[in-house]
N, C-alpha and C positions, 0 to 999 in steps of 0.2 A: 235379388232379381225379382221385382214385382212390376213388370211392364204395364199391366192393366191398371194399376194404381199409380202410374208414373213414378215408380220406385219411391213412393212416400215412405218416410221414416217412421217406423213403429218401434215400440219397446223391444219386441222380439228380434227385429232386424238389427237393432243397435247392439243388443246383447251378443248376437251371432257375430257381428262385425268386430266387436271388442275381443271376443274369444279368438276369432281367426287372426286378428292382428297380433295378438300375443303369441299364438302358435307360429305364425310366419316369422315373427321377430326372433324366435328361438331356433328356427330351422336354418342351419348353415348352408343349405343348398339354395336358399332364396336370397337374392341380393337386393331386391326392391319390391315394394308392395304397390300395386296399382288398384285404385278404386275406380270403377267404371259403372255406368248405367247403360243406357242404350241411346239410339239416335234421337229419340223424342224427349227423353229426360234422364239426366244424371240422378237427380232426386228433386221432386217437386215440393219438398218441405215435409212438415209433420203430417202424419196420418190423421186427417180430420175425423174419420170414422171412429178411430180409437179415442180421440180427444172429446168427441161429442158425448160420450158416456160419463164424462168426468166434469167436475166444476173447476174453477180457476185454482183454488187453494190445493186441490188434489193434484192437478197437473204440475203446478209450481213446486209443491212440497215433495213430490215423488221424483223430481229431476227427470220428468218425461223426456225421452229421447236424448237427454244430455248425460245420462249416467255413465256412458262409456267414452265420452269425449276425452277425458283425461287419459284413458288408456291409449287412445289413438295418438294423442300428443306425446306420450312417453315412449312410443316405439322408436328404437334407435336406427332402424333401417330407413332409407329414403321412402317417403310415401308420395305417390303421384296421383293426382285426381285427373282422370281422363274425362273431360266434360263435353258431352254432346247434348244439345237440347237444353231443357230448363234445369237450372240449379237455383231453386228458390227457397227462401227462409232457411230452415235447418239444412237443406241441401246445399245452399250457398255457403253456410257456415262450415259444413263438413268439408267442402272443397277447399275453403280457406285454411283449414287445419293441416292440409297436405303441405309437404315441402315444396312441391311444384304443382302447377296447374297447366295442363295441356288442353286447350279449348278448341273445339271444331269451329268452323265458320258459322254454324247455326246455334252455338252456345249462347244462352241468355242467363245472366246472373241478376238476382234481385232479392230484396227484402220487402215483400208486400205487406208484412204485418204492420 
């Protein structure tokens, strides 16, 4: 939940998301996992401020924001991406990893890279 940064994906956020996904997957009281942002942005891609401090080799070699994607793909419970607003770059890819995408009328998907 980083509305001021349009829910940009950072290393810390992705670690938290991966940890939460595993916990939710093990919890028998939870039947489905919903990933949501806000009306303005589901996730506007990678956190450019975090990337600006690194060079390409460092970002690529460290699996920047992608380190937890396998975790999300391995969750056995249904994952729903509730997309409102922008889902760009890594945010679009995160939505596509879900089993279902429910998009609002103002949802915009893209790969601006």
